[in-house]
Structures are given as structure tokens and as C-alpha cells.
PAVEX-63403 format. One line per field, with one value per residue (C-alpha): residue number from 1; residue in one letter; x, y, z. Coordinates in nm, 2 decimals, m for minus. Example, Ala and Ser with C-alpha at 12.3 -4.5 7.8 and 13.67 -1.06 7.14 Angstrom:
BEGIN
k 1; 2
r A; S
X 1.23; 1.37
Y m0.45; m0.11
Z 0.78; 0.71
END
This chain:
BEGIN
k 1; 2; 3; 4; 5; 6; 7; 8; 9; 10; 11; 12; 13; 14; 15; 16; 17; 18; 19; 20; 21; 22; 23; 24; 25; 26; 27; 28; 29; 30; 31; 32; 33; 34; 35; 36; 37; 38; 39; 40; 41; 42; 43; 44; 45; 46; 47; 48; 49; 50; 51; 52; 53; 54; 55; 56; 57; 58; 59; 60; 61; 62; 63; 64; 65; 66; 67; 68; 69; 70; 71; 72; 73; 74; 75; 76; 77; 78; 79; 80; 81; 82; 83; 84; 85; 86; 87; 88; 89; 90; 91; 92; 93; 94; 95; 96; 97; 98; 99; 100; 101; 102; 103; 104; 105; 106; 107; 108; 109; 110; 111; 112; 113; 114; 115; 116; 117; 118; 119; 120; 121; 122; 123; 124; 125; 126; 127; 128; 129; 130; 131; 132; 133; 134; 135; 136; 137; 138; 139; 140; 141; 142; 143; 144; 145; 146; 147; 148; 149; 150; 151; 152; 153; 154; 155; 156; 157; 158; 159; 160; 161; 162; 163; 164; 165; 166; 167; 168; 169; 170; 171; 172; 173; 174; 175; 176; 177; 178; 179; 180; 181; 182; 183; 184; 185; 186; 187; 188; 189; 190; 191; 192; 193; 194; 195; 196; 197; 198; 199; 200; 201; 202; 203; 204; 205; 206; 207; 208; 209; 210; 211; 212; 213; 214; 215; 216; 217; 218; 219; 220; 221; 222; 223; 224; 225; 226; 227; 228; 229; 230; 231; 232; 233; 234; 235; 236; 237; 238; 239; 240; 241; 242; 243; 244; 245; 246; 247; 248; 249; 250; 251; 252; 253; 254; 255; 256; 257; 258; 259; 260; 261; 262; 263; 264; 265; 266; 267; 268; 269; 270; 271; 272; 273; 274; 275; 276; 277; 278; 279; 280; 281; 282; 283; 284; 285; 286; 287; 288; 289; 290; 291; 292; 293; 294; 295; 296; 297; 298; 299; 300; 301; 302; 303; 304; 305; 306; 307; 308; 309; 310; 311; 312; 313; 314; 315; 316; 317; 318; 319; 320; 321; 322; 323; 324; 325; 326; 327; 328; 329; 330; 331; 332; 333; 334; 335; 336; 337; 338; 339; 340; 341; 342; 343; 344; 345; 346; 347; 348; 349; 350; 351; 352; 353; 354; 355; 356; 357; 358; 359; 360; 361; 362; 363; 364; 365; 366; 367; 368; 369; 370; 371
r M; K; A; G; V; K; V; D; G; K; K; R; V; L; L; I; G; T; G; L; I; G; G; S; I; A; L; A; I; R; K; E; T; E; A; V; V; I; G; Y; D; I; N; N; E; Q; A; E; K; A; K; Q; L; S; V; I; D; K; V; A; T; N; F; R; K; E; A; E; C; A; E; L; I; I; L; A; S; P; V; E; E; T; I; K; I; M; R; E; L; A; T; Y; Q; L; K; E; N; V; L; I; T; D; V; G; S; T; K; R; N; I; M; N; L; A; N; E; L; W; N; G; D; I; T; F; I; G; G; H; P; M; A; G; S; H; K; T; G; V; E; S; A; K; A; H; L; L; E; N; A; F; Y; V; L; T; P; Q; P; C; T; S; Y; E; K; I; E; E; L; K; D; L; L; K; G; T; K; A; N; F; L; V; L; D; A; A; E; H; D; Y; I; V; G; V; V; S; H; F; P; H; I; I; A; S; G; L; V; T; H; V; K; K; H; A; N; R; N; P; F; I; N; I; L; A; A; G; G; F; R; D; I; T; R; I; A; S; S; S; P; R; M; W; K; D; I; V; L; Q; N; R; D; N; L; L; D; L; L; D; D; W; I; M; E; I; R; N; I; Q; S; I; I; Q; T; G; N; E; H; L; I; A; G; F; F; E; E; A; K; T; Y; R; D; A; L; P; V; R; S; K; G; A; I; P; A; Y; Y; D; L; Y; V; D; V; I; D; Q; T; G; A; I; A; R; I; T; G; L; I; A; E; Q; E; I; D; I; T; N; L; N; I; I; E; A; R; E; G; L; L; G; V; L; R; V; S; F; Q; T; E; A; D; L; S; N; A; R; K; I; L; E; Q; N; G; Y; K; T; F
X m0.48; m0.61; m0.85; m0.72; m0.86; m0.94; m0.85; m1.16; m1.29; m0.99; m0.78; m0.45; m0.16; 0.19; 0.46; 0.80; 1.06; 1.01; 1.21; 1.12; 0.89; 0.74; 0.68; 0.52; 0.28; 0.20; 0.11; m0.10; m0.29; m0.35; m0.47; m0.74; m0.82; m0.95; m0.64; m0.39; m0.03; 0.22; 0.58; 0.86; 1.22; 1.54; 1.68; 1.46; 1.57; 1.43; 1.09; 1.09; 1.16; 0.86; 0.64; 0.77; 0.70; 0.35; 0.42; 0.30; 0.07; 0.29; 0.61; 0.58; 0.71; 0.61; 0.67; 0.50; 0.20; 0.16; 0.21; m0.06; m0.31; m0.25; m0.49; m0.24; 0.14; 0.37; 0.72; 0.91; 1.26; 1.55; 1.46; 1.71; 1.58; 1.22; 1.29; 1.41; 1.10; 0.87; 1.02; 0.97; 0.61; 0.55; 0.61; 0.34; m0.04; m0.14; m0.50; m0.69; m0.79; m0.45; m0.31; 0.07; 0.25; 0.61; 0.77; 1.08; 1.20; 1.23; 0.94; 1.00; 1.20; 0.97; 0.66; 0.81; 0.89; 0.53; 0.39; 0.64; 0.56; 0.18; 0.06; m0.24; m0.35; m0.23; m0.28; 0.05; 0.05; 0.38; 0.42; 0.66; 0.59; 0.79; 0.88; 1.14; 1.33; 1.68; 1.64; 1.62; 1.49; 1.16; 1.20; 1.16; 0.85; 0.54; 0.19; 0.20; 0.54; 0.37; 0.10; 0.07; 0.35; 0.31; 0.25; 0.29; 0.11; 0.22; m0.05; m0.02; m0.20; m0.46; m0.53; m0.88; m0.99; m1.16; m0.83; m0.63; m0.91; m0.90; m0.53; m0.58; m0.84; m0.62; m0.34; m0.58; m0.42; m0.10; m0.30; m0.07; m0.16; m0.19; m0.07; m0.11; 0.18; 0.31; 0.63; 0.86; 0.73; 0.78; 1.14; 1.22; 1.06; 1.22; 1.55; 1.53; 1.43; 1.57; 1.82; 2.03; 2.06; 2.20; 2.47; 2.55; 2.57; 2.81; 3.01; 3.04; 3.17; 3.42; 3.54; 3.59; 3.77; 4.02; 4.10; 4.10; 4.39; 4.58; 4.47; 4.37; 4.17; 3.91; 3.77; 3.74; 3.55; 3.33; 3.18; 2.90; 2.71; 2.87; 2.75; 2.40; 2.38; 2.53; 2.33; 2.17; 2.52; 2.51; 2.23; 2.28; 2.54; 2.39; 2.05; 2.18; 2.39; 2.07; 1.88; 2.15; 2.16; 1.78; 1.74; 2.07; 1.94; 1.76; 2.06; 2.30; 2.08; 2.06; 2.43; 2.48; 2.23; 2.41; 2.75; 2.60; 2.46; 2.80; 2.96; 2.70; 2.76; 3.13; 3.08; 2.87; 3.14; 3.41; 3.23; 3.29; 2.95; 2.79; 2.44; 2.47; 2.62; 2.34; 2.08; 2.20; 2.15; 1.83; 1.67; 1.76; 1.64; 1.31; 1.24; 1.34; 1.14; 0.83; 0.85; 0.59; 0.70; 0.47; 0.46; 0.67; 0.88; 1.11; 1.39; 1.31; 1.28; 1.48; 1.31; 1.59; 1.57; 1.87; 1.92; 2.16; 2.33; 2.62; 2.89; 2.86; 2.84; 2.49; 2.36; 2.27; 2.12; 1.89; 1.77; 1.70; 1.54; 1.28; 1.21; 1.19; 0.94; 0.70; 0.76; 0.90; 1.13; 1.47; 1.63; 1.96; 2.18; 2.47; 2.69; 2.75; 2.96; 3.08; 3.38; 3.46; 3.27; 3.11; 2.77; 2.73; 2.46; 2.29; 2.10; 1.82; 1.65; 1.30; 1.09; 0.79; 0.71; 0.47; 0.76; 0.98; 0.70; 0.62; 1.00; 1.04; 0.75; 0.87; 1.23; 1.12; 0.90; 1.21; 1.41; 1.60; 1.65; 1.57; 1.58
Y 14.11; 13.89; 13.62; 13.28; 13.00; 12.66; 12.35; 12.13; 12.28; 12.17; 12.39; 12.51; 12.43; 12.57; 12.36; 12.54; 12.28; 11.93; 11.74; 11.48; 11.70; 11.90; 11.58; 11.40; 11.69; 11.70; 11.33; 11.37; 11.67; 11.48; 11.17; 11.35; 11.68; 11.78; 11.97; 12.00; 12.04; 12.24; 12.19; 12.44; 12.38; 12.58; 12.23; 12.17; 11.80; 11.76; 11.90; 11.68; 11.38; 11.47; 11.48; 11.14; 10.98; 11.14; 11.34; 11.65; 11.70; 11.93; 12.13; 12.51; 12.66; 13.02; 13.08; 13.41; 13.30; 12.99; 13.19; 13.44; 13.17; 12.95; 12.92; 12.75; 12.82; 12.58; 12.70; 12.37; 12.50; 12.58; 12.88; 13.12; 13.03; 13.06; 13.42; 13.51; 13.35; 13.54; 13.87; 13.77; 13.67; 14.00; 14.17; 13.96; 14.01; 13.71; 13.60; 13.78; 13.45; 13.27; 13.08; 13.07; 12.84; 12.71; 12.40; 12.56; 12.45; 12.81; 13.04; 13.38; 13.54; 13.40; 13.53; 13.88; 13.89; 13.78; 14.07; 14.31; 14.21; 14.16; 14.32; 14.08; 14.15; 13.80; 13.51; 13.36; 13.07; 12.94; 12.56; 12.31; 11.94; 11.78; 11.45; 11.33; 11.03; 10.90; 10.93; 11.26; 11.36; 11.33; 10.97; 10.90; 11.11; 10.92; 11.03; 10.88; 11.03; 11.28; 11.05; 11.10; 11.35; 11.69; 11.97; 12.31; 12.61; 12.96; 13.20; 13.58; 13.77; 13.88; 13.54; 13.42; 13.08; 13.00; 13.05; 12.82; 12.56; 12.59; 12.51; 12.21; 12.08; 12.12; 11.93; 11.67; 11.40; 11.41; 11.27; 11.48; 11.62; 11.99; 12.22; 12.60; 12.80; 13.15; 13.17; 13.26; 12.99; 12.74; 12.84; 12.81; 12.46; 12.32; 12.48; 12.27; 11.94; 11.94; 12.22; 12.21; 11.83; 11.85; 12.09; 11.86; 11.55; 11.74; 11.86; 11.50; 11.39; 11.67; 11.59; 11.22; 11.31; 11.52; 11.23; 10.98; 11.17; 11.07; 10.70; 10.50; 10.25; 10.52; 10.50; 10.13; 10.12; 10.42; 10.22; 10.08; 10.27; 10.60; 10.61; 10.53; 10.83; 11.07; 10.96; 11.31; 11.47; 11.31; 11.56; 11.82; 12.08; 12.34; 12.29; 12.31; 12.62; 12.79; 12.67; 12.78; 13.13; 13.16; 13.05; 13.18; 13.37; 13.07; 12.85; 13.08; 13.09; 12.71; 12.68; 12.90; 12.68; 12.37; 12.50; 12.54; 12.18; 12.04; 12.22; 12.07; 11.72; 11.78; 11.87; 11.57; 11.34; 11.53; 11.45; 11.07; 11.03; 10.72; 10.83; 11.17; 11.00; 10.73; 11.00; 11.19; 10.89; 10.79; 11.13; 11.13; 10.77; 10.84; 11.15; 10.97; 10.65; 10.86; 11.03; 10.92; 10.61; 10.61; 10.98; 11.13; 11.42; 11.68; 11.44; 11.15; 10.83; 10.51; 10.18; 9.93; 9.55; 9.34; 9.01; 8.73; 8.62; 8.39; 8.56; 8.37; 8.48; 8.59; 8.60; 8.97; 8.94; 8.66; 8.88; 9.19; 8.98; 8.85; 9.20; 9.33; 9.06; 9.21; 9.56; 9.69; 9.99; 9.96; 10.30; 10.17; 9.87; 9.82; 9.53; 9.57; 9.26; 9.00; 8.78; 8.52; 8.20; 8.33; 8.48; 8.84; 9.10; 9.30; 9.61; 9.69; 10.04; 10.11; 10.43; 10.31; 10.08; 9.89; 9.82; 9.69; 9.47; 9.32; 9.26; 9.09; 8.86; 8.75; 8.69; 8.49; 8.28; 8.19; 8.09; 8.41; 8.52; 8.89; 9.13
Z 13.82; 13.54; 13.49; 13.39; 13.19; 13.34; 13.12; 13.08; 13.41; 13.60; 13.81; 13.68; 13.91; 13.84; 14.01; 14.03; 14.11; 13.99; 14.25; 14.51; 14.73; 14.44; 14.24; 14.53; 14.60; 14.23; 14.22; 14.54; 14.38; 14.06; 14.25; 14.45; 14.27; 13.93; 13.83; 13.55; 13.68; 13.47; 13.58; 13.56; 13.66; 13.60; 13.49; 13.20; 13.17; 13.52; 13.42; 13.10; 13.32; 13.54; 13.23; 13.11; 13.46; 13.45; 13.76; 13.58; 13.29; 13.08; 13.09; 13.11; 12.78; 12.88; 13.25; 13.28; 13.09; 13.30; 13.63; 13.52; 13.45; 13.75; 14.04; 14.26; 14.25; 14.43; 14.49; 14.54; 14.52; 14.77; 14.99; 14.83; 14.48; 14.61; 14.72; 14.37; 14.21; 14.44; 14.34; 13.98; 14.03; 14.20; 13.86; 13.69; 13.65; 13.86; 13.90; 14.18; 14.34; 14.31; 14.60; 14.63; 14.87; 14.92; 15.07; 15.24; 15.58; 15.70; 15.70; 15.86; 15.58; 15.32; 15.49; 15.56; 15.18; 15.09; 15.31; 15.15; 14.79; 14.80; 15.13; 15.13; 14.77; 14.68; 14.91; 15.01; 15.26; 15.37; 15.37; 15.51; 15.44; 15.72; 15.54; 15.29; 15.17; 15.16; 14.79; 14.58; 14.24; 14.07; 14.00; 14.37; 14.40; 14.55; 14.61; 14.96; 15.05; 15.29; 15.43; 15.80; 15.81; 15.96; 15.70; 15.86; 15.71; 15.80; 15.67; 15.65; 15.94; 15.69; 15.54; 15.59; 15.74; 15.40; 15.21; 15.45; 15.41; 15.04; 15.03; 15.27; 15.03; 14.73; 14.91; 15.07; 14.85; 15.05; 15.34; 15.57; 15.91; 15.86; 16.14; 16.13; 16.30; 16.32; 16.10; 16.38; 16.60; 16.31; 16.27; 16.64; 16.65; 16.34; 16.45; 16.78; 16.63; 16.28; 16.19; 16.51; 16.51; 16.15; 16.27; 16.56; 16.34; 16.10; 16.39; 16.52; 16.19; 16.16; 16.52; 16.43; 16.12; 16.31; 16.54; 16.24; 16.10; 16.41; 16.42; 16.11; 16.32; 16.40; 16.05; 16.06; 16.39; 16.30; 16.02; 16.25; 16.51; 16.44; 16.08; 16.21; 16.46; 16.20; 15.90; 15.86; 15.81; 15.45; 15.35; 15.07; 15.18; 14.95; 15.10; 15.46; 15.39; 15.28; 15.59; 15.83; 15.67; 15.69; 16.05; 16.17; 16.48; 16.62; 16.56; 16.73; 17.04; 17.03; 17.00; 17.30; 17.50; 17.37; 17.50; 17.84; 17.81; 17.72; 18.01; 18.24; 18.11; 18.15; 18.51; 18.57; 18.44; 18.64; 18.96; 18.90; 19.08; 18.93; 19.04; 18.86; 18.55; 18.54; 18.60; 18.30; 18.07; 18.24; 18.19; 17.82; 17.78; 17.95; 17.72; 17.40; 17.47; 17.53; 17.19; 16.93; 16.74; 16.44; 16.36; 16.09; 16.23; 16.11; 16.04; 15.80; 15.99; 15.89; 15.87; 15.89; 15.86; 15.96; 15.78; 15.87; 15.56; 15.46; 15.28; 14.95; 14.59; 14.51; 14.86; 14.86; 14.51; 14.63; 14.92; 14.71; 14.44; 14.68; 14.80; 14.44; 14.34; 14.59; 14.44; 14.76; 14.74; 14.90; 15.00; 15.11; 15.16; 15.39; 15.49; 15.86; 15.91; 15.66; 15.68; 15.41; 15.48; 15.80; 15.89; 15.81; 15.87; 15.59; 15.68; 15.44; 15.47; 15.36; 15.32; 15.52; 15.81; 15.59; 15.34; 15.62; 15.76; 15.41; 15.34; 15.67; 15.60; 15.26; 15.37; 15.68; 15.46; 15.26; 15.56; 15.63; 16.00; 16.04; 16.34
END
């Protein structure tokens, strides 16, 4: 192990991966903690962009040197890439008191590797900030991205309470809700509420695509509600390939369970019994309606505002202009229905409920009807 040097008394933080999540964590650390954040990315242009946007203080020019001087190392890269970096870090003379954490959405393989590489000599605390955005890249990073989101920590069995609290303190600027879980428990839970739904959403899209090849009207009619319930299928294929491989055992068990559930639904429909069919939908509705509304969960929430708008030249520009004047960030725009000369509906998506509320207020003040 080697002793590092503080910069002007500030903690040295090495951020490996300067994308949306890594960048947002860096901004939160710099906002609330006396730290200098050094960024490293396999895509050097991305790291340089992070520096230009003041997300990080400097770009790492000597990766090994920065790693060996860091007091906090954040691995904000895809899980498969994180595993490679961990193996490389294990060959370095890291500081004895260094804290290493990651942001991967699967934890068991990561934690098993940490135990294998360092056996408690280095403190590795797995992390999973359970929030995101419809946008990607460091240019979309925000210090408040993880505010009120659950941030799961998966410490090694030998990790002391003090070390866990130290990491929480370093990450306090995220204003996230920290939750400490066992790695296997974490992977099972996120498998149920996040990973598995992504598989189902992609499966639904594939299923509709198959039928759309037989009837072209399917594509036209799928443009509304179907797009809404399958939004998560538009996530990064590379990222989800890694997630499925890392959490394969849990997902295979869940798929077996789902096949049984589908058979049960099939049998209910086959009965033609209106009470059983209504009961199926009622049970699902009751559970869903009881879920927390304001909590950020494993799947990013969508804050959608619907605006009645006349289909005329410049109509959308006027709406987006009013929102932009209030410095409100729009994450997505979609025309749900617009026919020439008639009333249409514009769906405007926001990252936070507060942005939605402020946009609604300014639009209604200017005579727009929203819902």
C-alpha cells in the first residue's frame, strides 16, 4: 500500500467512467464535499467533455498514478468493464485507506471478485444508484439526479460500520436514500422489479413485430399506448446484455415463474368466467395503485404532461419556447394525435415531478389546456 497526497487538503476522488451516472455523482460530491475529482474514461473525448462542463476537476493523464493516490475510487462503467478495471486495480499499490465503490446494477459477481482480489485488505463497497434519465452522456449529468432515489450499498462481510458511514458521507451530496443489502438479495430484488420487466417489454415488442409483418395496421395502432408500456425496451442493448449475463440465474428462475403465471392467466380466460377475469385485473390494479407514487424506483419514472395544441406551423415551437424560458429541461416530445387543422395532443416528458408542475403552470398561464 502507499500513502497518497491530498490536493490543498481535499480528498482525491478518481471517477472511472464519465457518463450520466458517474458525472451526476461527481457533481454531487463536488457540491457537498471538499474533494478534487479526477476523471478517467476509455473514451478520452468523453472525459474531456466532462472537464469542459466542470463535472470533474481534471482528466487523468496517468491512470495508475491517479489510482494509487486516490482516497475514493468510483467505478462508473458497465459491469463487464468494471470487472476488467478491478483486476487491473488489484495489481496497483493502492492507498491503505482507499474506498472503492461501483454503480453496477448487479452485485453478486462484483462482490465475489472484490473478495477474491482483496480479501478485506482494501475496502470495496458495492453500489447501485437506482435512478437514471431518458437521456445519456455526461452533458445530461445533474447533481440532483439521484435525489430521493434509493442508493443500494452492498458491503463485504468484513466491512466495518464506520467505512459504510464514511462512504455515505462522501456521497451525501446525492441526497439519495441509502439502503444496505446483501449482494445476492440485491440481485434477486432488482431482478424482480427491473431486469425481468425489461425482458418482458422487449419480448412484447418482438411479439408485436412478428404480427406486424402480417398486418401493416398493427404498426400504426401500436404508436400510442403500446409505445408507452414498452418504453423501457428502448434501453441500451449492450447494457442489458451485460445485465442479463450477470443476473442470469435469477432471471431464469423468474422466467419459469412467469411461464406458470401466463398459464394461470390463460386458464382464467379459458373459463369465460367474468368474475374470475375481473378478479385478475382487480388484484393487479389494487397492488399497483398501492405502490409508492413519489419514490424513485428501479425503473426511471416518466413525468408526462399532455397539451392540447392546434396543428399549425410553429405551435410546438411556441410551447417548447415557453418551457425553455423557465430553464426547464424537456426529456422527450411526442405528438400523439395531430390532423391538419384539428386539435392534437402533444406529450412532453420531464425528468422530475417539479419540472412537470412548473411547465404545467407556465403553459396554463399562457392559455394552454393541459392534462
